[in-house]
Structure formats: C-alpha cells, structure tokens
VOGUDO-985071 format. One record per residue: z, x, y of N, C-alpha, C in turn; residue in one letter; residue number from 1. Coordinates in Angstrom, 3 decimals, always signed. Atoms other than C-alpha are relative to their C-alpha. Layout:
# VOGUDO-985071
      n_Z      n_X      n_Y     ca_Z     ca_X     ca_Y      c_Z      c_X      c_Y res   n
        Z        X        Y        Z        X        Y        Z        X        Y   A NUM
...
This chain:
# VOGUDO-985071
      n_Z      n_X      n_Y     ca_Z     ca_X     ca_Y      c_Z      c_X      c_Y res   n
   -0.748   +1.247   -0.035 +158.262  -42.904 +102.678   +0.939   +0.007   -1.190   M   1
   -1.044   -0.052   +1.031 +161.473  -43.176 +100.713   +0.562   -1.402   -0.220   R   2
   -0.667   +1.254   +0.346 +162.887  -46.188  +98.869   +1.438   +0.333   -0.351   I   3
   -1.428   -0.211   +0.226 +166.683  -46.173  +99.065   +0.524   -1.221   -0.734   V   4
   -0.519   +1.105   +0.810 +168.116  -48.293  +96.271   +1.513   -0.065   +0.169   K   5
   -1.425   +0.169   -0.277 +171.509  -49.592  +97.347   +0.730   -0.402   -1.273   L   6
   -0.750   +0.165   +1.246 +174.121  -49.548  +94.591   +0.804   -1.294   -0.031   S   7
   -0.822   +1.197   +0.202 +175.669  -52.723  +93.215   +1.472   +0.361   -0.157   E   8
   -1.393   -0.443   +0.085 +178.827  -50.671  +92.660   +0.632   +0.073   +1.387   E   9
   -0.502   -0.108   -1.373 +179.165  -50.190  +96.412   -0.164   -1.320   +0.740   I  10
   +0.283   +1.277   -0.663 +177.602  -53.451  +97.602   +0.102   -1.109   -1.040   F  11
   -0.271   +1.017   +1.022 +179.023  -56.368  +95.630   -0.947   -1.191   +0.071   S  12
   +0.918   +1.128   -0.158 +176.594  -58.931  +97.038   -0.878   +0.239   +1.225   D  13
   +0.935   -0.157   -1.109 +173.820  -59.423  +99.574   +0.718   -0.046   +1.342   L  14
   -0.729   +0.085   -1.270 +176.279  -60.373 +102.317   +0.632   +1.342   +0.363   E  15
   -0.582   -1.317   -0.298 +177.984  -56.967 +101.994   -1.081   +0.975   +0.476   S  16
   +1.121   -0.813   -0.480 +174.568  -55.303 +102.435   -0.295   -0.348   +1.455   V  17
   +0.300   +0.449   -1.363 +173.889  -57.389 +105.543   +1.069   +0.479   +0.986   M  18
   -1.098   -0.458   -0.871 +177.321  -56.574 +107.015   -0.091   +1.498   +0.258   R  19
   +0.100   -1.447   -0.149 +176.817  -52.868 +106.368   -1.038   +0.363   +1.062   F  20
   +1.064   -0.353   -0.939 +173.518  -52.701 +108.256   +0.205   -0.614   +1.379   F  21
   -0.187   +0.705   -1.269 +174.460  -55.201 +110.958   +1.223   +0.502   +0.758   R  22
   -1.276   -0.272   -0.659 +178.073  -54.201 +111.659   +0.488   +1.441   -0.138   D  23
   -0.611   -1.311   +0.240 +179.106  -50.885 +110.083   -0.891   +1.173   +0.404   Y  24
   +0.880   -1.138   -0.270 +176.085  -48.591 +110.332   -0.128   +0.305   +1.499   L  25
   +0.098   -0.307   -1.436 +175.701  -48.984 +114.128   +1.294   +0.548   +0.604   P  26
   -1.297   -0.417   -0.541 +179.432  -48.295 +114.642   +0.479   +1.345   -0.534   Q  27
   -0.430   -1.277   +0.579 +179.623  -45.109 +112.588   -0.089   +1.112   +1.037   R  28
   +0.010   -1.157   -0.883 +180.209  -41.739 +114.189   -0.662   +1.157   -0.722   D  29
   +0.850   +0.619   -1.010 +177.465  -40.872 +114.815   -0.645   -1.291   -0.528   P  30
   +0.654   +1.241   +0.429 +175.690  -44.255 +114.772   -1.177   +0.292   -0.934   P  31
   +1.082   -0.161   +0.966 +173.330  -44.596 +111.808   +0.303   +0.961   -1.131   G  32
   -0.353   -0.972   +1.041 +175.220  -42.152 +109.567   -0.010   -0.684   -1.364   K  33
   +0.162   +0.573   +1.328 +174.116  -42.992 +106.010   +0.377   +1.075   -1.006   F  34
   -0.509   -1.000   +0.937 +176.195  -41.036 +103.498   -0.724   -0.115   -1.347   R  35
   +0.687   -0.014   +1.291 +174.568  -39.968 +100.224   +0.715   +0.922   -0.982   I  36
   -0.616   -0.785   +1.066 +175.808  -38.631  +96.914   -0.891   +1.187   -0.364   T  37
   +0.719   -1.176   +0.503 +174.768  -35.366  +95.294   -1.227   -0.447   -0.797   E  38
   +1.184   +0.235   +0.810 +171.250  -35.372  +93.894   -0.914   -1.122   +0.463   G  39
   +0.868   +1.092   -0.473 +169.828  -38.314  +95.856   -1.217   +0.514   +0.743   R  40
   +1.087   -0.559   -0.795 +167.740  -36.266  +98.258   +0.191   +1.515   +0.036   I  41
   -0.093   -1.458   -0.038 +166.976  -32.551  +98.005   +0.106   +0.479   +1.445   T  42
   -0.237   -0.546   -1.334 +167.673  -30.267 +100.945   -1.192   -0.216   +0.929   Q  43
   +1.190   +0.193   -0.834 +164.086  -30.501 +102.191   -0.758   -1.274   -0.386   D  44
   +0.635   +1.207   +0.514 +163.392  -33.939 +100.688   -0.101   -1.161   +0.968   G  45
   +0.064   +1.078   -0.990 +163.649  -35.973 +103.893   -0.335   +0.613   +1.349   L  46
   +0.441   -0.493   -1.301 +161.892  -35.438 +107.202   +0.447   -0.953   +1.101   E  47
   -0.251   +0.895   -1.137 +162.944  -36.766 +110.610   -1.242   -0.854   +0.258   P  48
   +1.112   +0.918   -0.227 +160.794  -39.819 +111.321   -0.571   -0.603   -1.265   G  49
   +0.509   +0.545   +1.264 +160.235  -40.564 +107.633   +0.360   -1.477   -0.128   E  50
   -0.205   +1.423   +0.208 +159.859  -44.240 +106.774   +0.969   -0.212   -1.160   E  51
   -1.024   +0.296   +1.005 +162.793  -45.687 +104.790   -0.030   -1.494   -0.310   M  52
   -0.087   +1.389   +0.452 +162.877  -48.897 +102.736   +1.317   -0.134   -0.748   L  53
   -1.312   +0.176   +0.621 +166.388  -50.079 +101.823   -0.034   -1.249   -0.874   F  54
   +0.112   +1.122   +0.934 +166.401  -52.242  +98.698   +1.327   -0.281   -0.687   S  55
   -1.186   +0.452   +0.726 +169.066  -54.227  +96.904   -0.454   -1.031   -1.020   Y  56
   +0.380   +0.918   +1.086 +168.564  -55.948  +93.540   -1.486   -0.345   +0.005   N  57
   +1.442   +0.206   +0.109 +164.795  -55.498  +93.657   -0.682   -0.563   +1.227   G  58
   +0.588   +0.509   -1.236 +164.249  -56.700  +97.227   +0.309   +0.960   +1.139   T  59
   -0.193   -0.832   -1.188 +163.748  -54.634 +100.375   +0.490   -0.918   +1.114   I  60
   -0.595   +0.822   -1.053 +166.003  -56.052 +103.084   -0.008   +0.655   +1.371   Y  61
   +0.046   -0.696   -1.285 +165.804  -53.380 +105.787   -0.996   +1.141   -0.079   F  62
   +0.856   -1.167   -0.150 +163.306  -50.815 +106.988   +0.457   +0.748   +1.243   I  63
   -0.334   -0.835   -1.157 +163.847  -47.937 +109.395   -0.688   +1.341   -0.179   A  64
   +0.420   -1.383   +0.115 +162.894  -44.376 +110.088   +1.242   +0.878   +0.037   Q  65
   -1.120   -0.940   -0.048 +165.172  -41.423 +109.519   -0.053   +0.743   +1.333   S  66
   -0.086   -0.776   -1.238 +166.377  -39.641 +112.637   +0.171   +1.486   -0.299   A  67
   -0.246   -1.387   +0.406 +167.198  -36.462 +110.694   -0.473   +0.196   -1.432   T  68
   +0.098   -0.303   +1.416 +166.666  -34.733 +107.404   +1.385   -0.121   -0.605   G  69
   -1.309   +0.020   +0.656 +169.528  -34.320 +104.944   +0.930   +0.991   +0.691   R  70
   -1.003   -0.822   -0.680 +172.685  -32.961 +106.586   +1.254   +0.099   -0.851   L  71
   -1.283   -0.176   +0.688 +176.007  -31.634 +105.260   +1.019   -0.959   +0.601   E  72
   -1.031   +0.927   -0.461 +178.762  -34.239 +105.473   +1.342   +0.723   +0.040   N  73
   -1.295   -0.660   -0.145 +182.086  -32.935 +106.777   +1.103   -0.989   +0.340   E  74
   -1.041   +0.982   -0.306 +183.988  -36.203 +107.209   +0.923   -0.209   -1.199   D  75
   -1.005   +0.230   +1.044 +186.815  -37.607 +105.070   -0.600   -0.464   -1.328   E  76
   +0.671   +0.450   +1.226 +184.263  -38.845 +102.484   -0.871   +1.095   -0.621   H  77
   +0.908   -1.072   +0.423 +182.637  -35.449 +101.906   +0.059   +0.315   -1.487   Q  78
   -0.065   -0.288   +1.438 +183.885  -35.082  +98.323   -0.888   -0.944   -0.802   N  79
   +0.830   +0.989   +0.697 +182.175  -38.285  +97.187   -1.432   -0.015   +0.527   E  80
   +1.306   +0.028   -0.663 +179.294  -38.112  +99.676   -0.194   +1.313   +0.757   Y  81
   +0.093   -1.305   -0.656 +178.528  -34.441 +100.397   -1.116   +0.117   +1.047   P  82
   +1.123   -0.056   -0.936 +175.416  -35.266 +102.446   -0.157   -1.333   +0.722   F  83
   +0.363   +1.229   -0.705 +174.098  -37.794 +104.918   -1.302   +0.234   +0.742   Y  84
   +1.093   -0.078   -0.958 +171.118  -38.553 +107.092   +0.280   -1.073   +1.031   F  85
   -0.156   +1.011   -1.032 +170.923  -40.505 +110.298   -1.186   -0.946   -0.033   L  86
   +1.013   +1.032   -0.150 +169.028  -43.764 +110.411   -0.276   -0.135   +1.496   V  87
   +0.363   +0.251   -1.396 +167.132  -44.144 +113.691   +0.250   -1.481   +0.262   D  88
   -0.427   +1.391   -0.165 +168.921  -47.318 +114.758   -0.977   -0.816   +0.843   M  89
   +0.999   +0.722   -0.794 +166.155  -48.202 +117.241   -1.145   -0.523   -0.860   D  90
   +1.099   +0.422   +0.876 +163.761  -48.603 +114.289   +0.470   -0.931   -1.120   T  91
   -0.538   +0.833   +1.088 +166.070  -50.580 +111.973   -0.409   -1.456   +0.192   L  92
   +0.450   +1.395   -0.049 +164.602  -54.004 +111.163   +0.276   -0.694   -1.313   R  93
   -0.139   +0.767   +1.239 +165.455  -56.723 +108.668   -1.370   -0.487   -0.473   P  94
   +1.205   +0.532   +0.637 +162.688  -57.731 +106.250   +0.448   -0.636   -1.308   V  95
   -0.297   +0.480   +1.355 +162.540  -59.463 +102.894   -1.286   +0.067   -0.805   E  96
   +1.206   -0.277   +0.768 +159.926  -58.035 +100.549   +0.414   +0.407   -1.407   I  97
   -0.266   -0.367   +1.387 +159.984  -57.853  +96.773   -0.468   +1.433   -0.260   S  98
   +0.371   -1.365   +0.374 +160.004  -54.259  +95.541   -1.144   -0.022   -1.018   L  99
   +1.095   +0.164   +0.966 +157.755  -55.459  +92.703   -1.329   -0.184   +0.729   H 100
   +1.226   +0.203   -0.777 +155.191  -56.638  +95.286   -0.469   +1.298   +0.656   D 101
   +0.349   -1.298   -0.596 +155.321  -53.253  +97.025   -0.621   +0.900   -1.065   V 102
   +0.526   -0.823   +1.090 +154.774  -51.522  +93.683   -1.419   -0.435   -0.373   E 103
   +1.344   +0.487   +0.341 +151.783  -53.741  +92.853   -1.018   +0.427   +1.050   Q 104
   +0.903   -0.394   -1.084 +150.226  -53.079  +96.248   -0.265   +1.501   -0.047   R 105
   +0.123   -1.458   +0.101 +150.883  -49.350  +95.855   -0.977   +0.376   -1.114   Y 106
   +0.896   -0.289   +1.125 +149.156  -49.296  +92.458   -1.440   -0.401   +0.325   H 107
   +1.346   +0.481   -0.321 +146.188  -51.343  +93.720   -0.682   +0.889   +1.034   Q 108
   +0.616   -0.759   -1.089 +145.630  -49.305  +96.880   -0.204   +1.476   -0.320   E 109
   +0.067   -1.446   +0.250 +146.175  -45.839  +95.415   -0.558   +0.360   -1.370   T 110
   +0.390   -0.310   +1.368 +145.270  -46.105  +91.732   +1.064   +0.777   -0.757   G 111
   -1.104   -0.722   +0.637 +148.547  -44.322  +90.993   +0.842   -0.972   -0.820   E 112
   -0.797   +0.854   +0.889 +150.944  -45.619  +88.328   +1.500   +0.255   +0.111   T 113
   -1.421   -0.322   -0.193 +154.276  -44.291  +89.610   +0.827   -1.279   +0.111   K 114
   -0.875   +1.171   -0.049 +157.078  -46.797  +89.022   +0.929   +0.090   +1.202   S 115
   -0.925   +0.098   -1.126 +158.970  -47.863  +92.121   +1.170   -0.905   -0.351   L 116
   -1.005   +1.004   +0.356 +160.912  -50.705  +90.506   +0.974   +0.524   -1.035   V 117
   -0.831   -0.318   +1.163 +162.209  -49.247  +87.258   +0.590   +1.403   -0.001   H 118
   -0.614   -1.318   -0.071 +163.170  -45.762  +88.351   +1.434   -0.128   +0.504   T 119
   -1.401   +0.048   -0.421 +166.887  -45.097  +88.772   +0.222   +0.743   +1.308   R 120
   -0.168   -0.801   -1.206 +166.393  -42.641  +91.600   -0.489   -0.718   +1.245   G 121
   +0.526   +0.497   -1.268 +165.217  -43.092  +95.159   -1.425   +0.516   +0.133   W 122
   +1.369   -0.512   +0.043 +161.443  -42.826  +94.755   -0.569   +0.295   +1.384   P 123
   +0.673   -0.404   -1.231 +159.392  -41.077  +97.396   -1.484   -0.258   -0.175   K 124
   +1.437   +0.250   -0.009 +155.882  -42.259  +98.191   -0.610   +1.003   +0.967   I 125
   +0.562   -1.067   -0.826 +153.741  -39.424  +99.488   -1.454   -0.240   +0.387   E 126
   +1.383   +0.310   -0.325 +150.312  -41.083  +99.757   -0.062   -0.491   +1.452   N 127
   -0.021   +0.299   -1.438 +149.795  -41.012 +103.549   -0.831   -1.233   +0.358   E 128
   +0.838   +1.170   -0.283 +147.012  -43.616 +103.507   +0.768   -1.278   -0.302   T 129
   -0.790   +1.178   +0.352 +149.250  -46.105 +101.704   +1.157   -0.186   +0.971   F 130
   -1.153   +0.097   -0.905 +152.254  -45.316 +103.907   -0.431   -0.614   +1.326   I 131
   +0.489   +0.516   -1.283 +150.254  -45.947 +107.081   -0.380   -1.469   -0.114   T 132
   +0.432   +1.385   +0.211 +148.697  -49.148 +105.721   +1.194   -0.931   -0.180   S 133
   -1.158   +0.850   +0.289 +151.981  -50.526 +104.402   +0.890   -0.142   +1.226   F 134
   -0.899   +0.030   -1.158 +154.076  -49.589 +107.439   -0.599   -0.847   +1.122   W 135
   +0.660   +0.794   -1.039 +151.504  -51.087 +109.828   +0.026   -1.485   -0.328   N 136
   -0.031   +1.418   +0.387 +151.544  -54.335 +107.834   +1.364   -0.635   +0.276   S 137
   -1.344   +0.520   -0.264 +155.269  -54.668 +108.570   +0.257   -0.235   +1.484   L 138
   -0.190   +0.125   -1.451 +154.813  -54.616 +112.355   -0.390   -1.348   +0.505   R 139
C-alpha cells in the first residue's frame, strides 16, 4: 500500500485536488494516467493492484488501486514527469481520513514506528495484515 502525498506546489487548494480526480484523471489518455517525477517510485516499487492512498495536507481524500506498475512517460510532460502509473479508475473512491489517524492505527496494529505523516516521500506500507485490515475497513 502506497501513500501518495499530493504537492501543494501543483495543487493550490482542496478544490483543485477534487477537480483533478473528478474531471481530469478520467479524461487523460489513457484514463487514470498519474504522472510522477523522478525518484518517487522505483522501477519495481509499484505492483498492479496495489492499494493507493492519495493525501493532501495531511488528509487522505481518495483511495484506489494501481492498474500498472511504474511506466515510462513519453508524452509532452516527459521531461518533468518521466514516469507514470495508471490508476484503476473502477476502484477510485473519495474518502476523508486523517493521515495522522492512519499512522496511529498502523503503529497500534503492527507495533512498527515508521512515520507516515512526517516523511517527505511517498511511504510504502508492506505489512500485509495491516493492509488487509485497513483496506477492508474502507469498504
């Protein structure tokens, strides 16, 4: 399960996040194309079907599964965004969950201390028991 932290440099406010997921992402070619910068996800760092949590300013607003792993981007934005993955648009759902609450639950259920809130990157949660429990609680 991967937490994708949406940048305030790209998304100026919550409404721009909502528009992106509601209006732009489904209309991309191909639909669900989520461009990423260098260093966000390693070549083998994302699996098709992996759970994705999209957060903005400390709150998760959308969940989905990836339809692909990381792919090479060859569109007009390839210099800034050399890679992308496809969001499985059939699994995209709006939610509103504090990232801090997810971190607390993660620590309580796993005994691990990995920071999900204060890391600058896109943290990956690999504890399968937690992933299953958390994902099922969102259904």
